[in-house]
BADRENDREN-725549 format. One record per residue (C-alpha): residue in one letter; chain; x, y, z. Coordinates in steps of 0.001 Angstrom, whole numbers. Example, Ala and Ser with C-alpha at 12.3 -4.5 7.8 and 13.67 -1.06 7.14 Angstrom:
{"A"; "A"; {12300; -4500; 7800}}
{"S"; "A"; {13670; -1060; 7140}}
END
This chain:
{"M"; "A"; {112933; -98663; 115534}}
{"P"; "A"; {109263; -97581; 115223}}
{"L"; "A"; {106833; -100190; 113966}}
{"L"; "A"; {105249; -97601; 111676}}
{"S"; "A"; {106415; -94173; 110472}}
{"F"; "A"; {104628; -91458; 108516}}
{"R"; "A"; {107106; -89113; 106827}}
{"G"; "A"; {105795; -85917; 105259}}
{"I"; "A"; {102515; -87383; 103976}}
{"T"; "A"; {100711; -84841; 101801}}
{"K"; "A"; {97400; -85324; 99978}}
{"S"; "A"; {95184; -82774; 98223}}
{"F"; "A"; {91784; -83022; 96566}}
{"G"; "A"; {91714; -80068; 94208}}
{"P"; "A"; {92277; -76918; 96297}}
{"L"; "A"; {91588; -78790; 99547}}
{"V"; "A"; {94731; -79940; 101404}}
{"A"; "A"; {93491; -82960; 103367}}
{"N"; "A"; {96958; -83916; 104675}}
{"G"; "A"; {99869; -81487; 104798}}
{"A"; "A"; {103330; -82942; 105495}}
{"I"; "A"; {102154; -85225; 108304}}
{"S"; "A"; {104871; -87044; 110261}}
{"F"; "A"; {104680; -89235; 113365}}
{"N"; "A"; {105601; -92741; 114599}}
{"L"; "A"; {103726; -95729; 116042}}
{"H"; "A"; {105475; -98170; 118372}}
{"Q"; "A"; {104903; -101842; 119120}}
{"G"; "A"; {102369; -102501; 121905}}
{"E"; "A"; {101038; -98930; 121780}}
{"I"; "A"; {97501; -97579; 121490}}
{"L"; "A"; {97857; -94283; 119649}}
{"A"; "A"; {94846; -91990; 119462}}
{"L"; "A"; {94387; -89969; 116281}}
{"L"; "A"; {92266; -86972; 117219}}
{"G"; "A"; {90911; -84103; 115177}}
{"E"; "A"; {87813; -82226; 114093}}
{"N"; "A"; {85576; -83654; 111387}}
{"G"; "A"; {87445; -82985; 108164}}
{"A"; "A"; {90854; -82645; 109861}}
{"G"; "A"; {92319; -85389; 107646}}
{"K"; "A"; {92272; -88450; 109913}}
{"T"; "A"; {90363; -90825; 107629}}
{"T"; "A"; {92261; -89640; 104540}}
{"L"; "A"; {95564; -90429; 106253}}
{"M"; "A"; {94382; -93917; 107236}}
{"N"; "A"; {93116; -94552; 103707}}
{"I"; "A"; {96594; -93699; 102428}}
{"L"; "A"; {98101; -96123; 104936}}
{"F"; "A"; {95724; -98905; 103864}}
{"G"; "A"; {96293; -98323; 100163}}
{"H"; "A"; {92934; -96794; 99223}}
{"Y"; "A"; {94586; -93463; 98315}}
{"V"; "A"; {98025; -92556; 97016}}
{"A"; "A"; {99806; -89671; 98737}}
{"D"; "A"; {100976; -86745; 96598}}
{"D"; "A"; {104204; -86634; 98598}}
{"G"; "A"; {105910; -88371; 101499}}
{"E"; "A"; {106394; -92017; 102445}}
{"I"; "A"; {105249; -94623; 104965}}
{"L"; "A"; {107698; -97065; 106561}}
{"V"; "A"; {106860; -100362; 108273}}
{"E"; "A"; {109813; -101433; 110416}}
{"G"; "A"; {112057; -99247; 108262}}
{"A"; "A"; {110892; -100680; 104929}}
{"Q"; "A"; {108942; -98435; 102569}}
{"L"; "A"; {105300; -99419; 102120}}
{"P"; "A"; {104347; -99566; 98421}}
{"P"; "A"; {101764; -96809; 97845}}
{"G"; "A"; {98225; -97391; 96625}}
{"S"; "A"; {98092; -101115; 97282}}
{"T"; "A"; {95722; -102634; 99826}}
{"E"; "A"; {97356; -106006; 99212}}
{"A"; "A"; {100765; -104554; 100116}}
{"A"; "A"; {99318; -103013; 103286}}
{"I"; "A"; {97772; -106333; 104368}}
{"S"; "A"; {101010; -108173; 103567}}
{"A"; "A"; {102888; -105661; 105736}}
{"G"; "A"; {100595; -106539; 108651}}
{"I"; "A"; {98149; -103622; 108519}}
{"G"; "A"; {94492; -104300; 109298}}
{"M"; "A"; {91681; -101764; 109177}}
{"V"; "A"; {88267; -101889; 110852}}
{"H"; "A"; {86043; -99259; 109261}}
{"Q"; "A"; {83301; -97389; 111095}}
{"H"; "A"; {80820; -98923; 108676}}
{"F"; "A"; {81570; -102637; 108564}}
{"T"; "A"; {82466; -104427; 105320}}
{"L"; "A"; {80992; -107871; 106024}}
{"A"; "A"; {78726; -109996; 103846}}
{"E"; "A"; {75553; -110599; 105855}}
{"N"; "A"; {74560; -113720; 103899}}
{"L"; "A"; {77838; -115496; 104732}}
{"T"; "A"; {78892; -117133; 107996}}
{"V"; "A"; {81471; -115717; 110377}}
{"L"; "A"; {83989; -118296; 109175}}
{"E"; "A"; {83332; -117499; 105516}}
{"N"; "A"; {83665; -113752; 106084}}
{"I"; "A"; {86968; -114099; 107927}}
{"T"; "A"; {88558; -116408; 105364}}
{"L"; "A"; {87082; -114751; 102254}}
{"G"; "A"; {89827; -113917; 99804}}
{"T"; "A"; {92612; -115639; 101735}}
{"E"; "A"; {92416; -119048; 100037}}
{"P"; "A"; {92231; -120151; 96409}}
{"L"; "A"; {88640; -120923; 95441}}
{"F"; "A"; {89091; -124673; 95144}}
{"A"; "A"; {91300; -124992; 98203}}
{"W"; "A"; {88892; -123455; 100724}}
{"H"; "A"; {87074; -126650; 101708}}
{"R"; "A"; {90394; -128466; 102029}}
{"N"; "A"; {91691; -125941; 104546}}
{"I"; "A"; {88475; -125252; 106450}}
{"K"; "A"; {89525; -127341; 109455}}
{"A"; "A"; {92805; -125426; 109849}}
{"A"; "A"; {90994; -122094; 109376}}
{"R"; "A"; {88444; -122967; 112047}}
{"A"; "A"; {91211; -123944; 114463}}
{"K"; "A"; {93106; -120689; 113854}}
{"I"; "A"; {89981; -118547; 114347}}
{"T"; "A"; {88965; -120410; 117503}}
{"G"; "A"; {92490; -120019; 118920}}
{"M"; "A"; {92522; -116242; 118301}}
{"A"; "A"; {89018; -115855; 119694}}
{"D"; "A"; {89969; -117674; 122900}}
{"E"; "A"; {93240; -115774; 123297}}
{"Y"; "A"; {91809; -112288; 122883}}
{"G"; "A"; {88200; -112664; 124044}}
{"L"; "A"; {86841; -112251; 120527}}
{"Y"; "A"; {84279; -115032; 120582}}
{"A"; "A"; {81859; -115250; 117650}}
{"D"; "A"; {80140; -118447; 116493}}
{"P"; "A"; {82008; -119430; 113283}}
{"D"; "A"; {78896; -121011; 111762}}
{"K"; "A"; {76469; -118172; 112456}}
{"L"; "A"; {75369; -115859; 109650}}
{"V"; "A"; {76791; -112346; 110043}}
{"G"; "A"; {73312; -110938; 109378}}
{"E"; "A"; {72177; -112508; 112678}}
{"L"; "A"; {74923; -110873; 114779}}
{"S"; "A"; {74710; -107786; 117003}}
{"V"; "A"; {76792; -104698; 116176}}
{"G"; "A"; {79383; -105592; 118829}}
{"E"; "A"; {79683; -109152; 117486}}
{"R"; "A"; {80172; -107866; 113937}}
{"Q"; "A"; {82980; -105634; 115111}}
{"R"; "A"; {84691; -108627; 116734}}
{"V"; "A"; {84434; -110449; 113401}}
{"E"; "A"; {86095; -107491; 111657}}
{"I"; "A"; {88963; -107617; 114161}}
{"L"; "A"; {89266; -111401; 113760}}
{"K"; "A"; {89374; -110917; 109992}}
{"A"; "A"; {92360; -108580; 110380}}
{"L"; "A"; {94125; -110898; 112845}}
{"Y"; "A"; {93530; -113900; 110564}}
{"R"; "A"; {95618; -112044; 107995}}
{"D"; "A"; {98396; -111669; 110611}}
{"A"; "A"; {97852; -107977; 111291}}
{"R"; "A"; {100465; -106318; 113511}}
{"I"; "A"; {98973; -102840; 113164}}
{"L"; "A"; {95233; -102400; 113716}}
{"I"; "A"; {93416; -99244; 112583}}
{"L"; "A"; {90079; -98637; 114299}}
{"D"; "A"; {87994; -95816; 112784}}
{"E"; "A"; {85428; -94512; 115306}}
{"P"; "A"; {85100; -98026; 116768}}
{"T"; "A"; {82638; -97156; 119552}}
{"A"; "A"; {80314; -94906; 117534}}
{"V"; "A"; {77667; -97637; 117204}}
{"L"; "A"; {78430; -99656; 120350}}
{"T"; "A"; {76591; -99808; 123643}}
{"P"; "A"; {78595; -98812; 126751}}
{"Q"; "A"; {78948; -102505; 127611}}
{"E"; "A"; {80229; -103344; 124124}}
{"S"; "A"; {82684; -100443; 124318}}
{"D"; "A"; {84055; -101739; 127624}}
{"S"; "A"; {84461; -105181; 126057}}
{"L"; "A"; {86328; -103673; 123093}}
{"F"; "A"; {88835; -101898; 125349}}
{"E"; "A"; {89509; -105134; 127225}}
{"I"; "A"; {90217; -106796; 123878}}
{"L"; "A"; {92579; -103987; 122845}}
{"K"; "A"; {94529; -104393; 126101}}
{"K"; "A"; {95057; -108082; 125327}}
{"L"; "A"; {96060; -107340; 121737}}
{"T"; "A"; {98649; -104700; 122633}}
{"S"; "A"; {100077; -106795; 125455}}
{"S"; "A"; {100832; -109449; 122821}}
{"G"; "A"; {102751; -106899; 120718}}
{"L"; "A"; {100150; -105455; 118353}}
{"A"; "A"; {99914; -101699; 117870}}
{"V"; "A"; {96626; -99841; 117492}}
{"I"; "A"; {95714; -96543; 115830}}
{"F"; "A"; {92491; -95459; 117490}}
{"I"; "A"; {90437; -92779; 115697}}
{"T"; "A"; {87780; -91246; 117896}}
{"H"; "A"; {86156; -87979; 118934}}
{"K"; "A"; {85445; -89180; 122470}}
{"L"; "A"; {87982; -87525; 124743}}
{"N"; "A"; {87101; -89675; 127753}}
{"E"; "A"; {87981; -92806; 125748}}
{"I"; "A"; {91305; -91308; 124743}}
{"L"; "A"; {92176; -90297; 128291}}
{"N"; "A"; {91199; -93678; 129754}}
{"H"; "A"; {92416; -96147; 127146}}
{"T"; "A"; {95308; -94812; 125027}}
{"D"; "A"; {99043; -94258; 125494}}
{"R"; "A"; {99715; -91302; 123216}}
{"V"; "A"; {97706; -88769; 121198}}
{"V"; "A"; {98436; -87224; 117796}}
{"V"; "A"; {96160; -84244; 117158}}
{"L"; "A"; {95377; -83128; 113602}}
{"R"; "A"; {93996; -79696; 112767}}
{"R"; "A"; {93153; -78609; 109227}}
{"G"; "A"; {95219; -81412; 107744}}
{"A"; "A"; {98401; -80835; 109768}}
{"V"; "A"; {99813; -82171; 113055}}
{"A"; "A"; {98831; -79679; 115752}}
{"G"; "A"; {100659; -81589; 118483}}
{"T"; "A"; {101646; -84941; 119970}}
{"V"; "A"; {101356; -85685; 123698}}
{"T"; "A"; {101425; -88661; 126013}}
{"T"; "A"; {97981; -89362; 127425}}
{"A"; "A"; {99305; -89081; 130977}}
{"E"; "A"; {100235; -85434; 130266}}
{"A"; "A"; {96893; -84531; 128679}}
{"D"; "A"; {93482; -83526; 129961}}
{"R"; "A"; {90144; -82903; 128315}}
{"N"; "A"; {90560; -79133; 127971}}
{"S"; "A"; {94081; -79253; 126543}}
{"L"; "A"; {93120; -81854; 123923}}
{"A"; "A"; {90000; -79941; 122904}}
{"S"; "A"; {91943; -76680; 122589}}
{"M"; "A"; {94683; -78345; 120556}}
{"M"; "A"; {92086; -79907; 118264}}
{"V"; "A"; {90048; -76771; 117601}}
{"G"; "A"; {92718; -74108; 118039}}
{"A"; "A"; {90755; -72367; 120775}}
{"E"; "A"; {89191; -73154; 124116}}
{"V"; "A"; {86077; -75315; 123778}}
{"I"; "A"; {83376; -74973; 126416}}
{"R"; "A"; {80341; -77189; 126198}}
{"P"; "A"; {77122; -75320; 126985}}
{"Q"; "A"; {75048; -75887; 130092}}
{"A"; "A"; {71286; -75432; 130323}}
{"E"; "A"; {70006; -72619; 132540}}
{"P"; "A"; {66666; -73012; 134371}}
{"M"; "A"; {63613; -71840; 132430}}
{"E"; "A"; {59896; -71761; 133205}}
{"P"; "A"; {58182; -74359; 130976}}
{"G"; "A"; {55194; -73348; 128862}}
{"A"; "A"; {52338; -75209; 127220}}
{"P"; "A"; {52630; -78907; 126353}}
{"V"; "A"; {53969; -79697; 122864}}
{"L"; "A"; {53901; -83482; 123272}}
{"R"; "A"; {51689; -85799; 125319}}
{"L"; "A"; {51933; -89579; 125240}}
{"N"; "A"; {49445; -91433; 127427}}
{"R"; "A"; {49913; -95171; 128008}}
{"V"; "A"; {51198; -95735; 124477}}
{"T"; "A"; {51887; -99248; 123224}}
{"C"; "A"; {53497; -99674; 119853}}
{"R"; "A"; {54755; -102774; 118100}}
{"A"; "A"; {58200; -102486; 116600}}
{"E"; "A"; {59264; -103132; 113051}}
{"S"; "A"; {61519; -106149; 112467}}
{"E"; "A"; {63504; -107028; 115605}}
{"A"; "A"; {63542; -103596; 117240}}
{"Q"; "A"; {62096; -103101; 120719}}
{"G"; "A"; {58499; -101853; 120881}}
{"L"; "A"; {56900; -99488; 123407}}
{"K"; "A"; {54873; -100665; 126419}}
{"D"; "A"; {52443; -98460; 128334}}
{"L"; "A"; {54629; -95384; 127835}}
{"S"; "A"; {53562; -91968; 129138}}
{"L"; "A"; {55512; -88754; 128586}}
{"E"; "A"; {54895; -84998; 128490}}
{"I"; "A"; {57160; -82305; 127038}}
{"R"; "A"; {56458; -78577; 127292}}
{"E"; "A"; {57723; -75405; 125648}}
{"H"; "A"; {61138; -74207; 126875}}
{"E"; "A"; {61923; -77720; 128078}}
{"I"; "A"; {64408; -80435; 127121}}
{"I"; "A"; {63586; -83979; 128196}}
{"G"; "A"; {66586; -86292; 127944}}
{"L"; "A"; {65914; -89933; 127125}}
{"A"; "A"; {68661; -92242; 128399}}
{"G"; "A"; {69000; -95905; 127565}}
{"V"; "A"; {71224; -98525; 126028}}
{"A"; "A"; {70613; -98743; 122278}}
{"G"; "A"; {67855; -101165; 121305}}
{"N"; "A"; {65444; -100508; 124181}}
{"G"; "A"; {62703; -98822; 122185}}
{"Q"; "A"; {64330; -95514; 121196}}
{"R"; "A"; {64008; -96235; 117478}}
{"T"; "A"; {60322; -97153; 117761}}
{"L"; "A"; {59620; -93981; 119761}}
{"A"; "A"; {61504; -91860; 117210}}
{"N"; "A"; {59552; -93465; 114342}}
{"L"; "A"; {56281; -92800; 116171}}
{"L"; "A"; {57083; -89118; 116716}}
{"S"; "A"; {58347; -88755; 113133}}
{"G"; "A"; {55117; -90060; 111610}}
{"L"; "A"; {56725; -93256; 110324}}
{"T"; "A"; {54629; -95600; 112487}}
{"T"; "A"; {51458; -95445; 114585}}
{"A"; "A"; {50559; -96455; 118123}}
{"D"; "A"; {48561; -99638; 118676}}
{"T"; "A"; {46964; -98316; 121857}}
{"G"; "A"; {47129; -95130; 123892}}
{"D"; "A"; {46921; -91443; 123019}}
{"V"; "A"; {49470; -89435; 121033}}
{"E"; "A"; {49101; -85650; 121031}}
{"I"; "A"; {51656; -83558; 119136}}
{"L"; "A"; {51305; -79766; 119129}}
{"G"; "A"; {47688; -79953; 120226}}
{"T"; "A"; {46574; -82447; 117583}}
{"T"; "A"; {45764; -86099; 118194}}
{"G"; "A"; {45377; -88943; 115758}}
{"R"; "A"; {47523; -90299; 112989}}
{"A"; "A"; {49786; -87915; 111089}}
{"D"; "A"; {52376; -88713; 108449}}
{"A"; "A"; {55880; -87248; 108379}}
{"T"; "A"; {54991; -84444; 105963}}
{"A"; "A"; {51988; -83338; 108023}}
{"L"; "A"; {54074; -83266; 111225}}
{"V"; "A"; {56761; -81099; 109624}}
{"R"; "A"; {54124; -78649; 108371}}
{"R"; "A"; {52584; -78597; 111836}}
{"G"; "A"; {55889; -77473; 113381}}
{"V"; "A"; {57835; -80631; 114207}}
{"G"; "A"; {61588; -80606; 113636}}
{"R"; "A"; {63396; -83924; 113188}}
{"I"; "A"; {67107; -84553; 113699}}
{"P"; "A"; {67432; -88232; 112748}}
{"E"; "A"; {69695; -90820; 114349}}
{"D"; "A"; {71620; -91597; 111155}}
{"R"; "A"; {72466; -88413; 109257}}
{"H"; "A"; {73874; -90346; 106304}}
{"A"; "A"; {71020; -92823; 105829}}
{"T"; "A"; {67975; -90720; 106733}}
{"G"; "A"; {69201; -87181; 107426}}
{"V"; "A"; {70241; -86175; 103916}}
{"I"; "A"; {70197; -87441; 100359}}
{"S"; "A"; {73921; -87597; 99669}}
{"E"; "A"; {73586; -87422; 95884}}
{"M"; "A"; {71746; -84086; 96028}}
{"P"; "A"; {73527; -80725; 96293}}
{"L"; "A"; {73380; -78768; 99536}}
{"W"; "A"; {70671; -76358; 98426}}
{"E"; "A"; {68235; -79164; 97618}}
{"N"; "A"; {68801; -80841; 100977}}
{"L"; "A"; {68312; -77505; 102737}}
{"I"; "A"; {64842; -76985; 101210}}
{"S"; "A"; {63756; -80634; 101180}}
{"E"; "A"; {61190; -80144; 103963}}
{"D"; "A"; {59663; -76864; 102788}}
{"R"; "A"; {59696; -77039; 98997}}
{"R"; "A"; {56206; -75494; 98831}}
{"S"; "A"; {56875; -72471; 101040}}
{"A"; "A"; {56240; -69044; 99567}}
{"E"; "A"; {59904; -68212; 100071}}
{"I"; "A"; {61006; -71059; 97790}}
{"A"; "A"; {58196; -71947; 95411}}
{"R"; "A"; {56053; -70078; 92920}}
{"A"; "A"; {52336; -70823; 93161}}
{"G"; "A"; {53137; -73328; 95880}}
{"F"; "A"; {54725; -75999; 93728}}
{"V"; "A"; {57304; -74672; 91210}}
{"I"; "A"; {60707; -74288; 92873}}
{"D"; "A"; {62442; -70996; 92163}}
{"K"; "A"; {66083; -72097; 92064}}
{"G"; "A"; {67378; -68552; 92436}}
{"R"; "A"; {65427; -68046; 95657}}
{"A"; "A"; {66441; -71500; 96898}}
{"L"; "A"; {70118; -70767; 96262}}
{"D"; "A"; {69853; -67394; 98020}}
{"R"; "A"; {68253; -69025; 101049}}
{"A"; "A"; {70822; -71835; 101076}}
{"T"; "A"; {73678; -69324; 100903}}
{"K"; "A"; {72286; -67476; 103944}}
{"L"; "A"; {71883; -70701; 105926}}
{"I"; "A"; {75385; -71879; 105013}}
{"E"; "A"; {76754; -68640; 106441}}
{"E"; "A"; {74456; -68563; 109487}}
{"F"; "A"; {75199; -72166; 110503}}
{"D"; "A"; {78878; -72095; 109492}}
{"I"; "A"; {78579; -75020; 107054}}
{"R"; "A"; {82077; -75364; 105602}}
{"C"; "A"; {81674; -76191; 101955}}
{"E"; "A"; {82359; -74852; 98470}}
{"G"; "A"; {78877; -73352; 98154}}
{"P"; "A"; {75177; -74240; 97883}}
{"E"; "A"; {75682; -76378; 94777}}
{"A"; "A"; {78425; -78523; 96358}}
{"E"; "A"; {77705; -82246; 96683}}
{"T"; "A"; {76322; -83117; 100099}}
{"R"; "A"; {78227; -86431; 100196}}
{"L"; "A"; {81527; -84520; 100348}}
{"L"; "A"; {80667; -82852; 103664}}
{"S"; "A"; {82327; -83976; 106884}}
{"G"; "A"; {80065; -85452; 109569}}
{"G"; "A"; {80028; -82208; 111539}}
{"N"; "A"; {79117; -80082; 108537}}
{"M"; "A"; {76441; -82563; 107469}}
{"Q"; "A"; {74894; -82251; 110940}}
{"K"; "A"; {75022; -78446; 110642}}
{"L"; "A"; {73118; -78757; 107358}}
{"I"; "A"; {70399; -80785; 109102}}
{"L"; "A"; {70280; -78258; 111961}}
{"A"; "A"; {69955; -75414; 109474}}
{"R"; "A"; {67067; -77139; 107699}}
{"V"; "A"; {65273; -77902; 110980}}
{"L"; "A"; {65891; -74795; 113078}}
{"S"; "A"; {65403; -72222; 110309}}
{"R"; "A"; {61723; -73195; 110283}}
{"G"; "A"; {61266; -72311; 113984}}
{"P"; "A"; {59857; -75684; 115116}}
{"R"; "A"; {57807; -75884; 118317}}
{"F"; "A"; {58691; -79531; 118995}}
{"I"; "A"; {62095; -81020; 118121}}
{"L"; "A"; {63012; -84691; 118099}}
{"A"; "A"; {66805; -84723; 118490}}
{"N"; "A"; {67930; -88336; 118092}}
{"Q"; "A"; {71647; -88801; 118883}}
{"P"; "A"; {72416; -85288; 117555}}
{"V"; "A"; {76139; -85311; 118416}}
{"R"; "A"; {77019; -88949; 117704}}
{"G"; "A"; {80374; -89177; 115925}}
{"L"; "A"; {81089; -85444; 116173}}
{"D"; "A"; {84208; -83713; 117457}}
{"E"; "A"; {84322; -81413; 120484}}
{"G"; "A"; {83876; -78211; 118512}}
{"A"; "A"; {80899; -79573; 116560}}
{"I"; "A"; {79353; -81022; 119738}}
{"A"; "A"; {79486; -77650; 121489}}
{"Y"; "A"; {77970; -75972; 118421}}
{"V"; "A"; {75060; -78425; 118075}}
{"Q"; "A"; {74280; -78326; 121780}}
{"S"; "A"; {74314; -74525; 121886}}
{"R"; "A"; {71873; -74429; 118958}}
{"L"; "A"; {69510; -76823; 120732}}
{"L"; "A"; {69599; -74662; 123865}}
{"Q"; "A"; {68927; -71601; 121707}}
{"A"; "A"; {65862; -73335; 120223}}
{"R"; "A"; {64685; -74132; 123772}}
{"E"; "A"; {65037; -70462; 124742}}
{"Q"; "A"; {62942; -69504; 121704}}
{"G"; "A"; {60114; -71734; 122892}}
{"A"; "A"; {60724; -75206; 121488}}
{"G"; "A"; {60143; -78348; 123513}}
{"I"; "A"; {62811; -80938; 122779}}
{"L"; "A"; {63086; -84693; 123214}}
{"L"; "A"; {66813; -85434; 123342}}
{"I"; "A"; {67592; -89125; 122761}}
{"S"; "A"; {71208; -89818; 123674}}
{"E"; "A"; {73493; -92527; 125020}}
{"D"; "A"; {75882; -89843; 126314}}
{"L"; "A"; {75025; -89233; 129969}}
{"D"; "A"; {77261; -86162; 130144}}
{"E"; "A"; {75195; -84613; 127351}}
{"L"; "A"; {71892; -85502; 129006}}
{"F"; "A"; {72894; -84073; 132376}}
{"A"; "A"; {74226; -80866; 130779}}
{"L"; "A"; {71197; -80080; 128587}}
{"S"; "A"; {68120; -81745; 130087}}
{"D"; "A"; {65541; -80275; 132455}}
{"R"; "A"; {64262; -83786; 133156}}
{"I"; "A"; {65667; -87201; 132355}}
{"A"; "A"; {63655; -90305; 131504}}
{"V"; "A"; {65226; -93771; 131261}}
{"I"; "A"; {63899; -96285; 128747}}
{"Y"; "A"; {64378; -100016; 129281}}
{"H"; "A"; {62714; -102755; 127228}}
{"G"; "A"; {60251; -100216; 125835}}
{"Q"; "A"; {59171; -98862; 129234}}
{"L"; "A"; {60094; -95676; 131081}}
{"M"; "A"; {62001; -96441; 134275}}
{"A"; "A"; {62248; -92874; 135530}}
{"Q"; "A"; {61078; -89395; 134674}}
{"R"; "A"; {62567; -86948; 137144}}
{"A"; "A"; {64227; -83568; 137353}}
{"T"; "A"; {67860; -83785; 136335}}
{"A"; "A"; {68934; -82114; 139562}}
{"D"; "A"; {67360; -85002; 141512}}
{"L"; "A"; {69336; -87698; 139691}}
{"T"; "A"; {72937; -88897; 139656}}
{"V"; "A"; {74849; -90496; 136796}}
{"E"; "A"; {75120; -93674; 138858}}
{"E"; "A"; {71336; -93857; 139371}}
{"V"; "A"; {70662; -93380; 135665}}
{"G"; "A"; {73289; -95977; 134771}}
{"L"; "A"; {71648; -98542; 137055}}
{"M"; "A"; {68214; -97886; 135574}}
{"M"; "A"; {69653; -98227; 132066}}
{"S"; "A"; {70593; -101790; 133016}}
{"G"; "A"; {67097; -102492; 134376}}
{"Q"; "A"; {67781; -101923; 138061}}
{"G"; "A"; {65655; -99640; 140196}}
{"A"; "A"; {62600; -100368; 138050}}
{"A"; "A"; {59968; -100061; 140759}}
{"R"; "A"; {61217; -96718; 141948}}
{"G"; "A"; {61456; -95390; 138412}}
{"S"; "A"; {57962; -96521; 137489}}
{"E"; "A"; {56492; -94810; 140525}}
{"A"; "A"; {58237; -91595; 139516}}
{"V"; "A"; {56723; -91751; 136029}}
{"H"; "A"; {53138; -92111; 137192}}
{"A"; "A"; {53579; -89580; 139950}}
{"H"; "A"; {54680; -86857; 137540}}
END
């Protein structure tokens, strides 16, 4: 008997069918990948399973018993635990308090704290999920917080663990650690539903794959029978080919950094004696484990912070410039976090699309009064040109899938014909179809004359798109060489701090 069964699950939001008669099983000790484009219905289905939504039709069975719909408490009681992409922990509470929160009567918590501590320590030791029980969650790294979320589910005796894009915010090392943990969990009998867009993770770490397309099951295959191309085709409904950069002759410099030092905000990594040049028709890929100065560099080039020492020249102009001035000068910014800093979710699409050029003659009368009719016309054209799937320019931005939200940002940036583009993690959390689309648009901008700084943790992406690759480690550049002269292994070593001397020589020799 399957541990979990979906039988004909259907869910609509107005005219949109998010899930259409979805049926499949999950077995004990199995890691099942749930794959699909952004908006294919994966998260909706998991929210139905966990009791956040009620299905319009169909049923869910746990070991043959029907799961009461619309009840998170019933889902937890049935042994279902969910780790969301965006964690749900209280930063001002300790690890122990977060894990036990809501499991004990208010006045009984202190009485049972010893037993709770023992249970948490035992699970942590068994599965490699160590986190200091007395440490505040606000002091933990992203990987540590994820372990706490898993411990929280296990503390409630979860037998089925749902992981929604679990590696989206993890370093490669943290991702490797997570997969080791999942192996231990499934070997003890737990089952895992693993939602991800990363095909290499699916192929390397799962047992079976259920592919959703436009709210329906497009196919189910064992991982051993699948390959990257077949999964991508099943997901999108057509062959997906990621673009590859062709050689181009670089033009004039669009960015020059000379021995730049910059203190970081809060606990982020600053920049130390960093030099970099980017020219027209050129993509420079910046590789590095998250937290090595990428955020500080992005803030510097976005006008959100200033250098302490060194020279910063952007599009021929030196000196301090705020974000607005840089955009007007011809800088395009694709931010790291599209939800937090890429869009204003509460605004409709048309307002987000004109947010960086509200005073343009095309949009505004006399340079300051927005002509809504013109703005809507422009938004409608961009929605069509960039294939933003939505109900129209006045639709709420928050309702867009991740891929369509990124297309909105691309439309806003690229429609202005920027000469320098800061592309910070532009395909993070996107599906194969959306990745190919974003990357092809970046290459198109390069062909049209833009110089691009591509910050990415995806080495496949960097090697496919970049003319040169630089590696950042503890705020310093470890290498700056032609992509053709590097291997993935060399870049990986430099990302961990090895090969520093050789990399530094390459930077100064450029």
